[in-house]
Short mmCIF file of the C-alpha atoms (twelve columns), coordinates in Angstrom:
data_MODEL
# 
_entry.id   MODEL 
# 
loop_
_atom_site.group_PDB 
_atom_site.id 
_atom_site.type_symbol 
_atom_site.label_atom_id 
_atom_site.label_alt_id 
_atom_site.label_comp_id 
_atom_site.label_asym_id 
_atom_site.label_seq_id 
_atom_site.Cartn_x 
_atom_site.Cartn_y 
_atom_site.Cartn_z 
_atom_site.pdbx_PDB_model_num 
ATOM 1   C CA . MET A 1   58.177 78.316  111.355 1 
ATOM 2   C CA . PRO A 2   56.898 75.119  111.833 1 
ATOM 3   C CA . ASP A 3   52.992 73.793  110.905 1 
ATOM 4   C CA . ILE A 4   51.067 74.718  113.337 1 
ATOM 5   C CA . PRO A 5   47.598 73.736  112.726 1 
ATOM 6   C CA . VAL A 6   45.160 76.734  112.036 1 
ATOM 7   C CA . THR A 7   42.385 76.214  114.797 1 
ATOM 8   C CA . VAL A 8   45.903 76.254  117.440 1 
ATOM 9   C CA . VAL A 9   46.939 79.568  115.716 1 
ATOM 10  C CA . ALA A 10  43.775 81.402  116.484 1 
ATOM 11  C CA . LEU A 11  43.751 79.998  119.755 1 
ATOM 12  C CA . LEU A 12  47.081 81.460  120.494 1 
ATOM 13  C CA . CYS A 13  46.086 84.918  119.288 1 
ATOM 14  C CA . VAL A 14  43.348 84.838  122.005 1 
ATOM 15  C CA . ALA A 15  45.810 83.522  124.578 1 
ATOM 16  C CA . SER A 16  48.284 86.134  123.639 1 
ATOM 17  C CA . LEU A 17  45.594 89.071  124.057 1 
ATOM 18  C CA . ALA A 18  44.513 87.450  126.757 1 
ATOM 19  C CA . ALA A 19  48.034 87.856  128.533 1 
ATOM 20  C CA . GLY A 20  48.627 91.296  126.940 1 
ATOM 21  C CA . TRP A 21  45.514 92.405  128.733 1 
ATOM 22  C CA . ILE A 22  46.717 90.387  132.136 1 
ATOM 23  C CA . ASP A 23  50.404 91.363  131.715 1 
ATOM 24  C CA . ALA A 24  49.443 95.206  131.642 1 
ATOM 25  C CA . VAL A 25  46.906 95.680  134.156 1 
ATOM 26  C CA . VAL A 26  49.290 94.007  136.639 1 
ATOM 27  C CA . GLY A 27  52.025 91.841  135.726 1 
ATOM 28  C CA . GLY A 28  52.340 87.687  135.109 1 
ATOM 29  C CA . GLY A 29  50.778 87.459  131.444 1 
ATOM 30  C CA . GLY A 30  53.575 85.296  130.748 1 
ATOM 31  C CA . LEU A 31  51.710 82.503  132.884 1 
ATOM 32  C CA . LEU A 32  49.092 82.391  130.449 1 
ATOM 33  C CA . LEU A 33  50.911 83.120  127.365 1 
ATOM 34  C CA . LEU A 34  53.974 80.497  127.544 1 
ATOM 35  C CA . PRO A 35  52.400 77.744  128.957 1 
ATOM 36  C CA . ALA A 36  49.806 78.122  125.585 1 
ATOM 37  C CA . LEU A 37  53.427 78.521  123.146 1 
ATOM 38  C CA . LEU A 38  54.774 75.662  125.425 1 
ATOM 39  C CA . LEU A 39  51.156 72.930  123.993 1 
ATOM 40  C CA . GLY A 40  50.567 74.751  120.686 1 
ATOM 41  C CA . LEU A 41  54.191 74.422  119.263 1 
ATOM 42  C CA . PRO A 42  54.811 71.260  117.883 1 
ATOM 43  C CA . SER A 43  56.633 68.387  120.695 1 
ATOM 44  C CA . ALA A 44  59.622 68.723  118.750 1 
ATOM 45  C CA . THR A 45  60.327 72.441  119.236 1 
ATOM 46  C CA . PRO A 46  63.017 73.369  121.826 1 
ATOM 47  C CA . ALA A 47  61.641 74.769  125.087 1 
ATOM 48  C CA . ALA A 48  64.229 77.631  124.558 1 
ATOM 49  C CA . THR A 49  62.474 78.271  121.229 1 
ATOM 50  C CA . ALA A 50  59.065 78.987  123.157 1 
ATOM 51  C CA . LEU A 51  60.477 81.138  125.790 1 
ATOM 52  C CA . GLY A 52  62.377 83.316  122.788 1 
ATOM 53  C CA . THR A 53  59.168 83.732  121.074 1 
ATOM 54  C CA . ASN A 54  57.594 84.590  123.924 1 
ATOM 55  C CA . LYS A 55  59.937 87.079  125.013 1 
ATOM 56  C CA . ALA A 56  59.363 88.638  121.127 1 
ATOM 57  C CA . ILE A 57  55.767 89.151  121.894 1 
ATOM 58  C CA . ALA A 58  55.695 90.331  125.364 1 
ATOM 59  C CA . ILE A 59  58.095 92.921  124.551 1 
ATOM 60  C CA . VAL A 60  55.442 94.544  122.093 1 
ATOM 61  C CA . GLY A 61  52.584 94.156  124.204 1 
ATOM 62  C CA . THR A 62  55.020 95.917  127.201 1 
ATOM 63  C CA . THR A 63  55.860 98.626  125.303 1 
ATOM 64  C CA . GLY A 64  52.327 99.595  123.934 1 
ATOM 65  C CA . ALA A 65  51.321 99.889  127.741 1 
ATOM 66  C CA . ALA A 66  54.439 101.312 129.248 1 
ATOM 67  C CA . VAL A 67  53.429 104.405 126.173 1 
ATOM 68  C CA . THR A 68  49.859 103.797 126.917 1 
ATOM 69  C CA . TYR A 69  50.211 104.374 131.205 1 
ATOM 70  C CA . ALA A 70  53.115 107.266 130.191 1 
ATOM 71  C CA . ARG A 71  50.489 109.166 128.518 1 
ATOM 72  C CA . ARG A 72  48.034 109.277 131.446 1 
ATOM 73  C CA . ALA A 73  49.433 108.039 134.318 1 
ATOM 74  C CA . PRO A 74  52.144 109.830 136.780 1 
ATOM 75  C CA . VAL A 75  55.499 108.035 135.953 1 
ATOM 76  C CA . ASP A 76  58.815 109.268 136.875 1 
ATOM 77  C CA . VAL A 77  60.288 107.636 133.879 1 
ATOM 78  C CA . GLY A 78  63.961 108.441 135.248 1 
ATOM 79  C CA . THR A 79  63.565 106.081 138.403 1 
ATOM 80  C CA . ALA A 80  62.063 103.827 136.243 1 
ATOM 81  C CA . VAL A 81  64.729 103.341 133.625 1 
ATOM 82  C CA . ARG A 82  67.251 103.209 136.411 1 
ATOM 83  C CA . ILE A 83  65.392 100.150 138.014 1 
ATOM 84  C CA . GLY A 84  64.853 98.848  134.407 1 
ATOM 85  C CA . PHE A 85  68.928 98.743  134.018 1 
ATOM 86  C CA . ALA A 86  69.745 97.347  137.615 1 
ATOM 87  C CA . ALA A 87  66.725 94.849  136.793 1 
ATOM 88  C CA . LEU A 88  68.551 93.721  133.680 1 
ATOM 89  C CA . ALA A 89  71.962 93.397  135.598 1 
ATOM 90  C CA . GLY A 90  70.240 91.146  138.061 1 
ATOM 91  C CA . SER A 91  68.641 89.202  135.640 1 
ATOM 92  C CA . SER A 92  71.605 87.987  133.652 1 
ATOM 93  C CA . ALA A 93  73.329 86.999  136.986 1 
ATOM 94  C CA . GLY A 94  70.373 84.987  137.828 1 
ATOM 95  C CA . ALA A 95  70.661 83.286  134.411 1 
ATOM 96  C CA . PHE A 96  73.973 82.558  135.306 1 
ATOM 97  C CA . PHE A 97  73.801 81.037  138.571 1 
ATOM 98  C CA . ALA A 98  70.473 79.234  137.200 1 
ATOM 99  C CA . ALA A 99  72.629 77.157  135.316 1 
ATOM 100 C CA . GLY A 100 74.362 75.703  138.180 1 
ATOM 101 C CA . MET A 101 71.513 74.797  140.585 1 
ATOM 102 C CA . SER A 102 68.543 73.440  140.909 1 
ATOM 103 C CA . THR A 103 65.634 75.886  140.786 1 
ATOM 104 C CA . GLU A 104 62.936 73.357  142.156 1 
ATOM 105 C CA . ALA A 105 63.823 73.696  145.670 1 
ATOM 106 C CA . LEU A 106 62.868 77.249  145.429 1 
ATOM 107 C CA . LYS A 107 59.608 77.077  144.555 1 
ATOM 108 C CA . PRO A 108 57.950 76.047  147.602 1 
ATOM 109 C CA . VAL A 109 59.771 78.860  148.836 1 
ATOM 110 C CA . ILE A 110 58.390 81.078  146.399 1 
ATOM 111 C CA . MET A 111 54.780 79.472  147.184 1 
ATOM 112 C CA . VAL A 112 55.095 80.653  150.688 1 
ATOM 113 C CA . VAL A 113 55.941 84.212  150.046 1 
ATOM 114 C CA . LEU A 114 53.012 84.664  147.606 1 
ATOM 115 C CA . LEU A 115 50.509 83.139  149.883 1 
ATOM 116 C CA . GLY A 116 52.195 85.683  152.744 1 
ATOM 117 C CA . VAL A 117 51.748 88.534  149.946 1 
ATOM 118 C CA . ALA A 118 48.123 87.278  149.251 1 
ATOM 119 C CA . ALA A 119 47.310 87.339  153.300 1 
ATOM 120 C CA . PHE A 120 48.673 91.038  152.992 1 
ATOM 121 C CA . VAL A 121 46.626 92.312  150.574 1 
ATOM 122 C CA . ILE A 122 43.955 90.923  151.670 1 
ATOM 123 C CA . LEU A 123 44.288 92.417  155.428 1 
ATOM 124 C CA . ARG A 124 45.450 95.491  153.968 1 
ATOM 125 C CA . PRO A 125 43.015 96.830  151.901 1 
ATOM 126 C CA . ALA A 126 43.915 100.107 151.687 1 
ATOM 127 C CA . PHE A 127 47.204 99.175  150.297 1 
ATOM 128 C CA . GLY A 128 47.955 100.711 146.702 1 
ATOM 129 C CA . THR A 129 44.696 102.537 147.037 1 
ATOM 130 C CA . ALA A 130 46.553 105.780 147.059 1 
ATOM 131 C CA . PRO A 131 49.769 107.268 146.390 1 
ATOM 132 C CA . ALA A 132 51.995 108.398 150.156 1 
ATOM 133 C CA . PRO A 133 51.814 112.315 150.046 1 
ATOM 134 C CA . GLY A 134 54.652 113.718 148.275 1 
ATOM 135 C CA . LEU A 135 57.489 112.324 146.281 1 
ATOM 136 C CA . ALA A 136 59.920 109.371 147.298 1 
ATOM 137 C CA . GLY A 137 63.292 110.250 148.397 1 
ATOM 138 C CA . PRO A 138 66.812 109.226 147.361 1 
ATOM 139 C CA . ARG A 139 66.960 106.652 149.624 1 
ATOM 140 C CA . ARG A 140 63.384 105.103 148.223 1 
ATOM 141 C CA . LYS A 141 64.720 104.869 145.086 1 
ATOM 142 C CA . LEU A 142 67.759 103.758 145.457 1 
ATOM 143 C CA . ALA A 143 66.251 100.862 147.921 1 
ATOM 144 C CA . ALA A 144 63.456 100.487 144.778 1 
ATOM 145 C CA . ILE A 145 66.505 100.188 142.294 1 
ATOM 146 C CA . GLY A 146 67.879 97.404  144.658 1 
ATOM 147 C CA . LEU A 147 65.028 95.108  145.384 1 
ATOM 148 C CA . ALA A 148 62.802 96.234  142.394 1 
ATOM 149 C CA . GLY A 149 65.929 96.173  140.151 1 
ATOM 150 C CA . LEU A 150 68.996 93.531  141.543 1 
ATOM 151 C CA . GLY A 151 66.801 91.561  143.387 1 
ATOM 152 C CA . ILE A 152 63.256 91.353  141.263 1 
ATOM 153 C CA . GLY A 153 65.729 91.317  137.706 1 
ATOM 154 C CA . PHE A 154 67.951 87.836  139.682 1 
ATOM 155 C CA . TYR A 155 64.744 86.276  140.619 1 
ATOM 156 C CA . ASP A 156 63.539 86.409  136.830 1 
ATOM 157 C CA . GLY A 157 66.643 85.258  135.710 1 
ATOM 158 C CA . LEU A 158 66.398 82.658  138.139 1 
ATOM 159 C CA . ILE A 159 63.134 81.204  138.192 1 
ATOM 160 C CA . GLY A 160 60.651 83.990  136.508 1 
ATOM 161 C CA . PRO A 161 57.366 83.492  136.906 1 
ATOM 162 C CA . GLY A 162 55.373 85.966  138.195 1 
ATOM 163 C CA . THR A 163 58.117 88.826  138.310 1 
ATOM 164 C CA . GLY A 164 55.808 91.730  136.907 1 
ATOM 165 C CA . THR A 165 53.709 91.284  139.775 1 
ATOM 166 C CA . PHE A 166 56.793 91.008  142.108 1 
ATOM 167 C CA . LEU A 167 57.260 94.424  141.096 1 
ATOM 168 C CA . VAL A 168 53.941 95.806  140.810 1 
ATOM 169 C CA . LEU A 169 53.802 94.804  144.939 1 
ATOM 170 C CA . ALA A 170 57.784 95.716  145.554 1 
ATOM 171 C CA . LEU A 171 57.117 99.568  143.624 1 
ATOM 172 C CA . THR A 172 54.217 100.297 145.823 1 
ATOM 173 C CA . ALA A 173 55.551 99.272  149.085 1 
ATOM 174 C CA . VAL A 174 59.140 101.051 148.351 1 
ATOM 175 C CA . LEU A 175 58.069 103.716 146.256 1 
ATOM 176 C CA . ARG A 176 54.863 104.299 147.776 1 
ATOM 177 C CA . LEU A 177 52.926 104.617 144.605 1 
ATOM 178 C CA . ASP A 178 49.341 103.335 144.195 1 
ATOM 179 C CA . LEU A 179 48.900 100.465 142.259 1 
ATOM 180 C CA . VAL A 180 48.287 102.114 139.046 1 
ATOM 181 C CA . SER A 181 51.450 103.790 138.844 1 
ATOM 182 C CA . ALA A 182 53.401 101.387 140.051 1 
ATOM 183 C CA . SER A 183 51.771 98.940  137.102 1 
ATOM 184 C CA . ALA A 184 52.513 101.584 134.633 1 
ATOM 185 C CA . THR A 185 56.188 102.017 136.456 1 
ATOM 186 C CA . ALA A 186 56.669 98.428  136.109 1 
ATOM 187 C CA . LYS A 187 55.755 98.397  131.968 1 
ATOM 188 C CA . ILE A 188 59.122 100.313 131.783 1 
ATOM 189 C CA . VAL A 189 60.886 97.919  133.700 1 
ATOM 190 C CA . ASN A 190 59.649 95.010  131.765 1 
ATOM 191 C CA . CYS A 191 60.585 96.952  128.793 1 
ATOM 192 C CA . CYS A 192 64.361 97.088  129.745 1 
ATOM 193 C CA . THR A 193 64.433 93.386  130.538 1 
ATOM 194 C CA . ASN A 194 62.825 92.105  128.110 1 
ATOM 195 C CA . ALA A 195 64.834 93.616  125.548 1 
ATOM 196 C CA . GLY A 196 67.581 92.282  126.713 1 
ATOM 197 C CA . ALA A 197 66.012 88.706  127.351 1 
ATOM 198 C CA . LEU A 198 64.753 89.320  123.810 1 
ATOM 199 C CA . ALA A 199 68.656 90.214  122.195 1 
ATOM 200 C CA . MET A 200 70.025 86.971  123.776 1 
ATOM 201 C CA . PHE A 201 67.473 84.156  122.215 1 
ATOM 202 C CA . ALA A 202 67.776 86.236  119.571 1 
ATOM 203 C CA . TRP A 203 72.060 85.748  119.134 1 
ATOM 204 C CA . GLN A 204 70.895 82.172  119.794 1 
ATOM 205 C CA . GLY A 205 68.337 81.768  116.993 1 
ATOM 206 C CA . THR A 206 65.419 80.899  119.005 1 
ATOM 207 C CA . VAL A 207 62.912 82.895  117.824 1 
ATOM 208 C CA . LEU A 208 59.798 81.627  115.384 1 
ATOM 209 C CA . TRP A 209 60.081 85.867  113.951 1 
ATOM 210 C CA . ARG A 210 56.944 85.006  112.109 1 
ATOM 211 C CA . LEU A 211 54.476 83.556  114.910 1 
ATOM 212 C CA . ALA A 212 55.805 86.211  117.252 1 
ATOM 213 C CA . LEU A 213 54.944 89.025  114.837 1 
ATOM 214 C CA . LEU A 214 51.407 87.552  113.971 1 
ATOM 215 C CA . LEU A 215 50.736 87.345  118.190 1 
ATOM 216 C CA . ALA A 216 52.727 90.899  119.190 1 
ATOM 217 C CA . VAL A 217 49.647 92.481  117.046 1 
ATOM 218 C CA . PHE A 218 47.357 90.443  119.331 1 
ATOM 219 C CA . ASN A 219 49.709 91.107  122.290 1 
ATOM 220 C CA . LEU A 220 49.985 94.896  121.707 1 
ATOM 221 C CA . ALA A 221 45.729 95.184  121.454 1 
ATOM 222 C CA . GLY A 222 45.522 93.812  124.769 1 
ATOM 223 C CA . GLY A 223 48.438 95.089  126.505 1 
ATOM 224 C CA . MET A 224 47.439 98.953  125.731 1 
ATOM 225 C CA . PHE A 225 43.504 97.913  126.254 1 
ATOM 226 C CA . GLY A 226 44.449 96.504  129.803 1 
ATOM 227 C CA . ALA A 227 46.358 100.025 130.607 1 
ATOM 228 C CA . ARG A 228 43.166 101.736 129.587 1 
ATOM 229 C CA . THR A 229 40.997 99.507  132.316 1 
ATOM 230 C CA . ALA A 230 43.333 99.991  134.840 1 
ATOM 231 C CA . LEU A 231 43.711 103.617 133.977 1 
ATOM 232 C CA . LYS A 232 39.833 103.974 134.219 1 
ATOM 233 C CA . ARG A 233 38.764 101.429 137.036 1 
ATOM 234 C CA . GLY A 234 41.233 102.532 138.920 1 
ATOM 235 C CA . SER A 235 43.641 100.928 141.766 1 
ATOM 236 C CA . GLY A 236 40.251 99.512  143.504 1 
ATOM 237 C CA . PHE A 237 40.174 96.959  140.055 1 
ATOM 238 C CA . VAL A 238 43.588 96.357  140.248 1 
ATOM 239 C CA . ARG A 239 43.768 94.942  143.443 1 
ATOM 240 C CA . VAL A 240 41.433 92.358  142.921 1 
ATOM 241 C CA . VAL A 241 43.083 91.366  139.566 1 
ATOM 242 C CA . LEU A 242 46.544 91.428  141.483 1 
ATOM 243 C CA . LEU A 243 45.262 88.920  144.101 1 
ATOM 244 C CA . THR A 244 43.450 86.739  141.174 1 
ATOM 245 C CA . VAL A 245 47.176 86.457  139.685 1 
ATOM 246 C CA . VAL A 246 49.325 86.308  143.409 1 
ATOM 247 C CA . LEU A 247 46.792 82.987  143.247 1 
ATOM 248 C CA . GLY A 248 47.230 81.689  140.216 1 
ATOM 249 C CA . LEU A 249 50.764 81.703  140.928 1 
ATOM 250 C CA . VAL A 250 50.494 80.059  143.762 1 
ATOM 251 C CA . ALA A 251 48.407 77.128  142.325 1 
ATOM 252 C CA . ASN A 252 50.845 77.310  139.070 1 
ATOM 253 C CA . LEU A 253 53.976 76.603  141.245 1 
ATOM 254 C CA . ALA A 254 51.551 73.755  143.298 1 
ATOM 255 C CA . TYR A 255 50.895 72.271  140.001 1 
ATOM 256 C CA . GLU A 256 53.841 71.847  139.204 1 
ATOM 257 C CA . GLN A 257 55.237 70.524  142.412 1 
ATOM 258 C CA . TRP A 258 53.096 67.849  142.619 1 
ATOM 259 C CA . ALA A 259 53.437 67.021  138.725 1 
ATOM 260 C CA . ALA A 260 56.951 67.000  139.423 1 
# 
C-alpha cells in the first residue's frame, strides 16, 4: 500500500462511510468515494488502481445493504439476480466499446437525461411512493432485464456515474415498485455487477487490498445504516435523497465538461 498520511486515511474512512449510506438509500455512492480516492492516493497512483480499490470497497457495503433490505423489505430475489446477470453482460459489452470511443461526447446527453429525470420526479410527487397493486407480469420482468440489466449495465461499463440511481428509477418505473423496494432490488443487481468488475480488477492487480479492507468496514457500516434509514423513513425520504443525488450528478458532469 502506498504511504498515505493518517489524516488522509481518516478522511477516506469518513468518505467511505458517507458513500455507503448514500449508495444504500438511492445509489450513487461512487460519486463521493471514487473522487476521494483519486484525491487521497499519491499522484503517481494509476487511475485503474483507484477504480479497482473503489470496487473492492463498494461490494462490501452493497452486499451489507442488500442483506439488510432482503430481511426487511419485499424483494423478488430471483428477478433481481436475473437482472444482475444481464447487467453483468451489459457492463462487459460497455467496457469493450468504451475503449474505442470518446465518452466525453455522451456526457451532455446524460446531463439532459438527468435533468429530465429530476423534472419528472418533481412534477410527479406520487412517483415511487407506493407499489402498484399486484405483481409485475412476465413482460415487465423481461423489460426490466433488458432496460435495467443490459441497458444500464452497458452504460455502467461505458461511462459509469449514477448507475445505481438509474437502476432505482428504472426498477420503479418498469416493475412498478416503490422507491424503497426498488433500492433494495438495485442493491442485489449491484452486487452482481460489482463482483464481475472486481474480478477483472483483481486479475489485473489493480486493487490496494489493505486500504480497501479498512475502508470497506466503514462502507459496510454506512450501507447497513443507510438501508435501515430508508426502511424506517420510507419512500418520501428516499425521493428527497434521489433528487439530491440526481442534481449532484448533473453538477458533477457539468463540472467535468467545464474543466475539460
